[in-house]
N, CA and C of each residue as an Amber inpcrd file, in Angstrom:
protein
   228
 126.6770000  11.0740000 156.9680000 126.0590000  11.2630000 155.6770000
 125.9090000  12.7620000 155.4170000 125.9440000  13.1340000 154.1790000
 125.8880000  14.5280000 153.7940000 124.6010000  15.2110000 154.2740000
 123.4740000  14.5170000 154.2390000 122.2120000  15.1300000 154.6580000
 122.2390000  15.4720000 156.1460000 122.8760000  14.6500000 156.9650000
 122.9720000  14.9430000 158.3950000 123.7440000  16.2380000 158.6190000
 124.8440000  16.3830000 157.9190000 125.6450000  17.5980000 158.0220000
 124.8430000  18.8100000 157.5590000 124.1420000  18.6620000 156.4550000
 123.3140000  19.7480000 155.9340000 122.2490000  20.1620000 156.9470000
 121.5440000  19.1970000 157.5120000 120.4640000  19.4980000 158.4560000
 120.9930000  20.1110000 159.7500000 122.2290000  19.7780000 160.1330000
 122.8380000  20.4030000 161.3050000 123.1600000  21.8730000 161.0370000
 123.5700000  22.1770000 159.8060000 124.0030000  23.5330000 159.4590000
 122.8660000  24.4310000 158.9780000 121.8290000  23.8600000 158.3990000
 120.7120000  24.6210000 157.8370000 119.4650000  24.3760000 158.6680000
 118.8500000  25.4390000 159.1180000 117.5960000  25.2980000 159.8420000
 116.4590000  25.4410000 158.8460000 115.7820000  24.3440000 158.5320000
 114.6890000  24.3660000 157.5650000 113.3820000  24.8820000 158.1580000
 113.2530000  24.8120000 159.4760000 112.0160000  25.2240000 160.1330000
 111.7280000  26.6880000 159.8020000 110.4980000  26.9310000 159.3280000
 110.0750000  28.2810000 159.0100000 110.2720000  28.6850000 157.5560000
 111.0670000  27.8990000 156.8000000 111.2640000  28.2190000 155.3920000
 109.9960000  27.9250000 154.6090000 109.7720000  28.6600000 153.5190000
 108.6500000  28.3270000 152.6470000 109.1160000  27.3430000 151.5820000
 108.1960000  26.8510000 150.7760000 108.5280000  25.8150000 149.7910000
 109.5780000  26.2840000 148.7970000 109.4810000  27.5180000 148.3450000
 110.4670000  28.0440000 147.3970000 111.8570000  28.0450000 148.0030000
 111.9720000  28.4560000 149.2630000 113.2710000  28.4800000 149.9400000
 113.8380000  27.0730000 150.1100000 112.9710000  26.1070000 150.3920000
 113.4170000  24.7130000 150.5030000 113.9560000  24.2390000 149.1510000
 113.2290000  24.5300000 148.0730000 113.6530000  24.1110000 146.7380000
 114.9720000  24.7830000 146.3310000 115.1720000  26.0290000 146.7440000
 116.4320000  26.7190000 146.4480000 117.6090000  26.0310000 147.1250000
 117.3960000  25.5000000 148.3070000 118.4770000  24.8530000 149.0580000
 118.6920000  23.3970000 148.6570000 117.5950000  22.6810000 148.3600000
 117.6950000  21.2430000 148.1140000 117.4290000  20.8220000 146.6710000
 116.9130000  21.7200000 145.8540000 116.5570000  21.3630000 144.4870000
 115.1600000  20.7650000 144.4390000 114.7760000  20.3350000 143.2480000
 113.4420000  19.7620000 143.0530000 113.2810000  18.5140000 143.9020000
 112.0780000  18.3370000 144.4320000 111.8310000  17.1660000 145.2700000
 111.3540000  15.9810000 144.4330000 111.1600000  14.8580000 145.0960000
 110.7400000  13.6120000 144.4440000 109.2750000  13.3240000 144.7130000
 108.4540000  14.3580000 144.9030000 107.0470000  14.1610000 145.2450000
 106.3130000  13.2770000 144.2560000 106.6060000  13.3970000 142.9910000
 105.9170000  12.5950000 141.9900000 106.0680000  11.1040000 142.2270000
 107.1850000  10.6980000 142.8180000 107.4370000   9.2850000 143.0780000
 106.9210000   8.8310000 144.4330000 106.8920000   9.7370000 145.4220000
 106.6680000   9.3010000 146.7950000 105.4630000   9.8850000 147.4950000
 105.1420000  11.1400000 147.3030000 104.1760000  11.8070000 148.1720000
 102.7370000  11.6500000 147.7250000 102.5180000  11.3730000 146.4590000
 101.1420000  11.2630000 146.0040000 100.4700000  12.6170000 145.9810000
  99.3010000  12.7040000 146.5930000  98.5110000  13.9280000 146.5540000
  98.8460000  14.9280000 147.6620000  99.7090000  14.5840000 148.5800000
  99.9500000  15.4550000 149.7220000 100.8430000  16.6230000 149.3240000
 100.2250000  17.7910000 149.0940000 100.9870000  18.9590000 148.6790000
 101.6040000  19.6890000 149.8690000 101.3390000  19.2240000 151.0790000
 101.9030000  19.8600000 152.2660000 103.1910000  19.1960000 152.7240000
 103.8490000  18.5040000 151.8090000 105.1450000  17.9340000 152.1540000
 106.0320000  17.8840000 150.9200000 107.3110000  17.9110000 151.1770000
 108.3040000  17.6870000 150.1310000 109.0110000  16.3930000 150.5080000
 109.3530000  15.6020000 149.5170000 109.9450000  14.2920000 149.7610000
 111.2150000  14.1610000 148.9300000 112.3110000  13.7440000 149.5870000
 113.5930000  13.5680000 148.9050000 114.1220000  12.1700000 149.1730000
 114.3510000  11.4100000 148.1160000 114.9640000  10.0900000 148.2420000
 116.4530000  10.2960000 148.4990000 116.9480000   9.7670000 149.6250000
 118.3470000   9.9460000 150.0080000 119.2320000   8.7740000 149.6060000
 118.6340000   7.7250000 149.0800000 119.4100000   6.5570000 148.6800000
 119.3810000   5.4710000 149.7430000 120.2470000   4.5040000 149.6020000
 120.2770000   3.3290000 150.4760000 120.5210000   3.7190000 151.9280000
 119.7780000   3.0960000 152.8090000 119.8790000   3.3590000 154.2440000
 121.2930000   3.0860000 154.7400000 121.6500000   3.7860000 155.8140000
 122.9960000   3.6650000 156.3850000 123.0530000   2.5500000 157.4150000
 123.0450000   1.3410000 156.9710000 123.1380000   0.1940000 157.8700000
 123.8590000  -0.9240000 157.1240000 124.4800000  -1.7910000 157.8820000
 125.1420000  -2.9390000 157.2690000 124.0910000  -3.7860000 156.5750000
 124.3440000  -4.1790000 155.3500000 123.4290000  -5.0040000 154.5680000
 122.0810000  -4.3060000 154.3340000 122.0900000  -3.0040000 154.2180000
 120.8560000  -2.2530000 154.0150000 120.2430000  -2.5870000 152.6620000
 118.9390000  -2.7520000 152.6520000 118.2250000  -3.0240000 151.4040000
 117.1180000  -2.0060000 151.1550000 116.9410000  -1.0870000 152.0850000
 115.8940000  -0.0830000 151.9640000 116.5120000   1.2930000 151.7420000
 115.7050000   2.2100000 151.2350000 116.1490000   3.5780000 151.0200000
 115.7290000   4.4650000 152.1800000 116.5230000   5.5110000 152.4060000
 116.1420000   6.5530000 153.3530000 115.4810000   7.6830000 152.5760000
 114.4810000   8.2900000 153.1830000 113.7250000   9.3550000 152.5400000
 113.5490000  10.4890000 153.5240000 113.8300000  11.7110000 153.0680000
 113.6340000  12.9060000 153.8730000 112.2480000  13.4650000 153.5780000
 111.4230000  13.5690000 154.6130000 110.0900000  14.1570000 154.5030000
 110.1250000  15.5230000 155.1750000 109.6790000  16.5430000 154.4520000
 109.6020000  17.8950000 154.9790000 108.1280000  18.2840000 154.9720000
 107.6030000  18.6270000 156.1360000 106.1740000  18.9210000 156.2840000
 105.9520000  20.4270000 156.4200000 104.9760000  20.9370000 155.6590000
 104.6350000  22.3530000 155.6770000 103.3390000  22.5700000 156.4590000
 103.2700000  23.6990000 157.1610000 102.0480000  24.0470000 157.8990000
 101.0250000  24.6880000 156.9620000  99.9200000  25.1340000 157.5090000
  98.8430000  25.7230000 156.7060000  99.2530000  27.0090000 155.9900000
 100.2870000  27.6810000 156.4860000 100.7790000  28.9030000 155.8430000
 101.8760000  28.6200000 154.8220000 102.2260000  27.3330000 154.6530000
 103.2300000  26.9590000 153.6590000 104.6670000  27.0310000 154.1280000
 104.8840000  27.0070000 155.4490000 106.2370000  27.0400000 156.0080000
 106.5540000  25.6950000 156.6540000 107.8270000  25.3260000 156.6330000
 108.2570000  24.0580000 157.2340000 107.9830000  24.1000000 158.7260000
 107.2560000  23.0800000 159.2110000 107.0570000  22.9880000 160.6570000
 107.7970000  21.8030000 161.2620000 108.1840000  20.8370000 160.3960000
 108.9970000  19.7030000 160.8980000 109.5200000  18.9130000 159.7080000
 110.4820000  18.0580000 159.9910000 111.0040000  17.1520000 158.9580000
 111.5290000  15.9050000 159.6600000 111.6370000  14.8270000 158.8950000
 112.1320000  13.5780000 159.4460000 112.7080000  12.7120000 158.3290000
 113.5910000  11.8150000 158.7040000 114.1420000  10.8430000 157.7680000
 113.5310000   9.4980000 158.1130000 112.9410000   8.8550000 157.1110000
 112.3270000   7.5360000 157.2900000 113.0240000   6.5260000 156.3850000
 113.0350000   5.2850000 156.8370000 113.5440000   4.1840000 156.0300000
 112.3500000   3.5510000 155.3380000 112.4190000   3.4370000 154.0210000
 111.3080000   2.8890000 153.2430000 111.7110000   1.5560000 152.6630000
């Protein structure tokens, strides 16, 4: 999947929110994250599995200084 290739080539750790938005575009926080301003959320589309019915979502978590400290892909 394209996101896997992107994450292998781009190190998001340590980037600030503006830098993340420059690389990935506007996030989908309005749909997914609710009130949590310490994360960016990107809907990646249908999960990569046979007969998949759920979407994959990229969660990017920011530390207290506003820099990425971790990220993960979850199936929703």
